[in-house]
C-alpha positions in Angstrom: 102.1 148.3 95.6 100.3 145.9 93.5 102.1 144.7 90.5 99.5 145.4 87.5 99.7 144.5 83.9 100.1 147.7 81.8 97.6 146.6 79.5 94.7 147.0 82.3 94.7 150.6 82.4 93.0 150.3 79.3 91.2 146.8 80.0 89.8 147.7 83.1 86.4 148.3 81.7 86.4 145.6 79.6 87.2 143.0 82.8 84.7 145.1 85.3 82.5 143.9 81.9 82.7 140.1 81.3 83.2 139.3 84.8 79.6 140.4 85.8 78.5 137.9 83.7 79.2 133.3 84.9 81.4 131.3 82.9 79.0 128.5 80.9 79.8 125.3 81.6 79.7 123.0 78.9 79.1 118.7 79.2 81.7 116.6 77.9 78.1 115.3 75.4 77.5 119.3 74.2 80.8 119.4 73.3 80.8 115.8 71.6 77.6 116.6 70.1 78.9 119.9 68.6 81.6 118.5 67.2 80.1 116.3 65.2 77.6 118.6 63.3 81.1 121.6 63.8 80.5 124.7 62.8 83.0 127.2 62.7 81.4 130.3 62.8 79.3 129.0 65.7 82.2 128.2 67.8 83.9 131.2 67.1 80.6 133.4 68.1 80.5 131.2 71.4 84.0 131.1 71.9 84.5 135.1 71.2 82.3 135.3 74.5 82.6 133.0 76.9 86.8 133.2 76.8 86.1 136.6 78.0 84.6 135.4 80.5 86.3 132.8 81.8 89.7 134.9 81.5 88.2 137.5 83.6 86.2 135.8 86.7 89.4 134.7 87.4 91.5 137.3 86.6 89.7 139.9 89.1 90.7 136.6 91.9 94.4 137.2 90.5 93.7 140.8 91.7 92.7 139.9 95.2 96.0 137.3 96.2 97.9 138.9 99.0 99.9 141.7 98.5 102.9 139.8 98.9 102.4 137.1 96.6 101.9 139.8 93.7 104.6 141.2 94.1 107.1 138.4 93.1 108.3 138.3 89.5 106.5 135.2 88.5 103.2 136.0 89.7 103.5 139.6 87.6 104.6 138.1 84.3 101.4 135.5 84.3 99.8 138.2 85.1 100.8 140.0 82.2 100.3 137.0 79.6 96.4 136.7 80.9 95.9 140.6 80.2 97.5 140.5 77.4 95.7 137.8 75.8 92.7 138.5 76.9 93.3 142.2 74.9 93.5 140.3 72.4 90.5 137.9 72.4 88.3 140.6 72.7 89.5 142.2 69.9 87.1 139.5 67.5 84.4 141.0 69.5 82.3 142.6 67.2 84.4 141.2 63.7 82.0 139.5 61.4 82.4 135.9 61.4 84.5 136.1 57.7 86.7 133.3 56.3 89.9 135.4 56.9 88.6 136.6 60.7 87.7 133.1 61.5 91.3 132.1 60.4 93.3 135.3 62.4 90.5 134.0 65.5 92.1 130.1 66.0 96.3 132.0 64.9 95.8 134.0 67.7 94.2 130.9 69.7 96.8 128.8 69.2 98.9 132.0 70.0 97.6 132.6 73.2 97.6 128.3 74.3 101.6 128.3 73.1 101.6 132.0 75.8 100.2 130.1 78.6 102.2 126.9 77.9 104.2 127.8 81.3 101.1 128.3 83.4 101.6 126.3 85.7 105.8 126.5 86.1 105.9 130.0 86.6 102.9 130.6 89.2 103.9 127.9 90.8 108.0 129.3 91.3 105.8 132.7 92.2 104.8 130.6 94.9 108.2 130.2 95.6 109.6 132.7 95.6 106.9 134.4 98.0 108.5 131.2 100.5 111.7 132.1 99.6 111.2 135.9 101.0 108.4 136.3 103.2 107.4 133.7 106.5 104.1 132.7 104.3 101.2 132.7 107.7 97.8 130.2 108.0 95.6 132.8 106.0 98.2 133.9 103.3 98.6 129.8 102.7 94.8 129.0 102.6 94.4 132.0 100.5 96.7 130.7 98.2 95.8 127.1 98.1 91.4 128.7 97.1 93.6 130.4 94.4 95.1 127.9 92.9 92.8 125.2 93.0 90.8 127.6 91.2 93.3 129.5 88.8 94.2 126.2 87.3 91.0 124.7 87.0 90.0 127.6 85.1 93.0 126.8 83.0 92.2 123.7 82.2 88.3 124.7 80.7 90.2 127.3 78.9 92.7 125.1 77.0 89.7 122.4 76.7 87.7 125.1 74.5 90.9 126.2 72.8 91.5 122.5 72.0 88.2 121.6 70.7 88.2 124.6 68.2 92.4 124.3 67.1 91.4 121.0 66.3 88.6 120.7 65.0 89.2 123.7 62.6 92.5 124.7 62.4 95.9 123.4 60.7 95.9 120.2 62.5 97.6 117.3 60.5 95.1 114.8 60.7 98.1 111.7 61.6 98.3 113.6 64.8 94.3 112.3 65.9 92.7 108.8 65.4 89.6 109.1 63.2 87.6 108.0 65.7 88.1 111.0 68.1 85.9 114.6 67.9 88.6 117.7 68.7 90.6 116.0 71.5 87.9 113.8 73.4 87.3 110.5 72.4 83.7 109.2 72.1 85.2 104.9 72.8 88.5 106.1 74.8 89.6 102.8 75.8 90.8 102.5 79.6 93.1 100.4 79.5 95.2 101.5 76.7 95.4 104.8 78.4 96.4 103.0 81.8 99.0 100.9 80.2 100.6 103.8 78.2 100.5 106.1 81.4 102.7 102.9 82.9 104.4 102.3 80.4 106.0 106.2 80.0 106.2 106.4 84.1 108.5 103.0 84.3 110.7 104.1 81.7 111.6 107.1 84.1 112.2 104.8 86.6 114.3 102.0 85.2 116.3 104.9 84.2 116.7 106.1 87.4 116.4 103.4 89.2 117.8 100.7 87.2 114.5 98.4 88.5 110.3 99.1 88.1 107.3 97.2 89.4 105.5 95.4 86.8 101.5 96.1 86.2 98.8 94.0 87.5 95.7 95.0 85.5 92.2 94.2 85.4 88.7 95.4 83.8 85.7 94.2 84.8 81.7 95.9 84.8 79.5 96.4 88.0 78.9 92.5 87.9 82.1 91.5 87.7 82.4 90.4 84.8 85.6 90.8 83.0 85.1 93.4 80.2 87.1 96.2 78.2 85.5 99.3 79.7 85.5 102.1 77.1 83.5 105.9 77.8 83.4 109.5 76.3 86.3 111.2 78.0 89.1 112.7 77.3 92.6 110.9 77.1 95.0 113.1 77.7 93.3 113.9 81.4 93.1 111.0 81.8 96.9 110.4 81.4 97.8 113.2 82.9 96.6 111.4 85.9 97.2 108.0 86.3 100.8 109.4 84.6 101.8 111.3 88.1 99.9 108.3 90.2 102.3 105.6 88.3 105.2 107.9 88.8 104.4 108.4 92.7 103.7 104.4 93.3 107.1 103.1 91.5 109.1 105.6 93.3 107.1 104.4 96.5 107.6 100.8 95.8 111.2 100.9 94.7 112.0 103.0 98.1 110.1 100.8 100.3 111.3 97.5 99.0 114.9 98.0 97.4 115.5 98.6 93.6 118.2 95.6 94.0 114.7 93.3 94.6 114.6 90.7 92.4 111.1 90.5 91.9 109.2 93.7 93.4 105.3 93.8 94.5 103.1 94.6 91.3 100.9 97.8 91.0 97.7 96.6 90.4 95.6 98.4 88.5 91.3 97.4 88.2 89.5 99.4 86.0 85.3 99.0 86.9 82.3 100.4 85.2 79.3 101.1 87.9 75.9 102.7 87.4 77.1 105.9 87.3 81.0 106.2 88.6 84.0 104.7 86.6 86.6 104.0 89.1 90.0 103.7 88.3 91.6 102.3 90.9 95.9 101.7 91.6 97.2 99.9 94.3 101.0 99.7 95.4 102.7 98.2 98.7 104.7 101.4 98.9 105.3 101.4 102.7 102.3 103.4 102.6 101.5 107.3 103.6 100.8 108.3 107.6 97.8 109.7 108.0 99.5 113.0 108.9 101.4 113.4 104.9 97.9 112.1 103.3 95.5 115.9 103.6 98.9 117.6 102.9 99.6 115.9 99.5 97.4 118.0 98.0 98.7 121.1 99.2 100.5 123.2 97.3 103.0 124.3 99.5 104.0 120.6 100.5 106.0 118.4 98.7 108.0 115.6 99.8 110.8 116.0 96.4 113.7 118.0 96.3 112.3 121.9 95.2 113.8 122.8 91.1 115.9 125.9 90.8 114.9 128.3 87.9 117.9 127.1 86.2 116.5 123.6 86.0 115.8 122.7 82.2 116.0 118.4 83.6 116.7 117.0 87.1 116.0 113.9 88.4 113.7 111.9 86.9 110.3 111.0 89.5 111.4 113.4 92.2 112.0 116.8 90.1 111.0 119.8 87.3 111.4 117.2 83.4 109.2 117.6 80.4 108.1 114.9 78.4 105.8 114.8 74.6 104.1 111.3 74.7 101.2 110.2 72.3 98.3 109.0 74.4 95.9 107.8 71.2 97.6 109.2 68.6 96.9 113.0 70.1 100.2 114.5 70.8 100.6 116.0 74.6 103.0 118.0 75.4 103.3 116.5 79.4 105.0 118.6 82.2 105.7 117.3 85.4 106.4 120.0 88.4 107.0 116.9 91.7 109.0 119.1 92.8 107.2 121.9 93.3 104.7 119.5 94.7 101.9 120.5 91.9 101.5 116.7 90.6 99.1 115.2 92.8 97.1 118.8 92.6 96.7 118.9 89.5 95.8 115.6 89.1 92.5 115.9 91.5 91.2 118.6 89.7 91.3 117.4 86.0 89.7 114.5 87.6 86.7 117.3 89.4 86.4 118.7 86.0 84.3 116.6 84.8 82.4 116.1 87.9 84.7 113.1 89.3 87.4 113.2 91.9 90.8 111.3 92.8 90.4 110.0 96.1 94.0 108.0 98.4 92.9 105.6 101.1 96.6 104.5 102.7 97.8 102.0 105.1 100.7 103.0 106.5 103.5 100.3 106.3 101.7 98.4 103.8 100.6 100.7 100.8 98.3 102.6 98.7 94.9 102.7 97.1 94.5 106.4 94.6 91.4 106.2 93.2 90.3 108.3 90.3 86.5 109.1 89.8 84.9 109.7 86.1 81.0 110.3 85.7 79.9 106.8 83.7 77.7 109.5 81.4 78.7 111.8 79.4 76.0 113.7 79.7 75.9 114.2 84.1 80.3 114.8 82.8 79.7 118.2 83.3 82.6 121.1 83.4 83.1 122.9 86.6 84.1 125.9 86.7 84.9 128.8 89.4 82.7 131.9 89.5 84.0 135.1 91.0 81.6 136.8 93.1 80.6 138.3 96.4 81.8 134.7 98.0 84.7 133.9 96.9 85.9 137.4 97.1 85.4 137.1 100.7 87.2 134.3 101.5 90.1 136.3 100.7 89.7 138.8 103.0 88.4 136.2 105.4 89.6 136.4 109.2 92.0 133.2 110.1 89.7 130.7 112.1 90.2 129.3 115.4 90.8 126.2 116.0 87.6 124.7 117.7 88.8 121.1 118.7 90.8 120.6 122.1 94.1 118.8 120.1 94.4 121.9 118.2 93.9 124.1 121.2 96.4 122.3 123.3 98.1 122.3 120.5 98.1 126.5 120.4 98.3 126.4 124.3 101.8 124.6 123.5 103.4 126.7 121.6 101.8 130.0 123.5 103.5 128.5 126.5 106.9 127.6 125.2 107.8 131.3 123.7 106.4 132.7 127.0 108.6 130.3 129.2 112.0 132.1 128.8 110.9 135.7 130.5 107.4 134.9 132.0 107.7 134.1 136.0 106.4 130.8 137.3 102.9 131.7 138.7 102.7 133.5 135.3 103.3 130.2 133.0 101.1 127.9 136.6 97.9 129.7 134.7 96.0 127.2 133.1 98.2 123.9 133.0 
């Protein structure tokens, strides 16, 4: 029996209604243009429709998850949070944008943001509960991977909308924002500064745990190879999240590969380049590299090289566990959560990169080191939100059959497993068939 939030009984019709609409992706330029001419009433009228659409689209997909996963307590808790937040937002559906309504709306957004603060690790705990209590087949793993990419991307987009509104129109202390920021967006984001912030915080953790850390070598240049400070329109906290995760992984690899007692560890080299279409941040380490068989696994939510955290862990080992930090990125205070023990650091970092049509890629040389490249759009009007849409295509994916391998290597592996399973009971003639 599916775990269904109690609120859903009277929200079903509203969910059906709002899930018919596609989310309206915004470009980072649109965020900036609106923020510079901010009108709280216009923002209210947009968000009271757009937020329910984004919530309803992803809530419909939650209902399509495998039965065993929906039964997990942590997933039921997340389900309840989303139903509660959806219910609270649609209360403003027909309200006039009076001053009291605008104040209540902003307060509700803050409450929703706080309620969803632990969604990532709670959903991750639900997946962990599934792995511990049931055998997970390939189809279930593929469905979970597909869903979580869409679920967490939806969460990033919803938090972006909420943060913009509350920072522009809420009671946010001015000291927490730089004077040039428009909400959480910096029109002239200094990428080198964000790199240094992420490095210093990751280095602090590395020094605490290993008593040593590699140095940083930073280079910035334009497309002609000329040294130049690179500034673009971007969300500093998003870039920080990606870089902090990459630095954390790179430092761990370097120290463990070369030994923490070594006086001079190979430095981590970061190169920032602004081209015509993309701005790239390349991070290179000499931490021994990653085998090709592992690289693809690093972006899967059900794979991790670090110890799994327990529910009771408030703090665990830095660089290999579940811990929280509060950091200031260009003056904008962010509540950062790193969940390396769940294996979600890299997958979610890639989602942050892809949110505005960028990307995050790993290229490794086994035995030497790894290059990680973060791509961002150079032009703000091309940096559009990438949003999941609930439709027939997404619905069919959760119900698709298991795909058979169509390459000989995979087929041979499959046949060898079948033979191994049947060898103890099969006759000699049966075993030799197809050999």
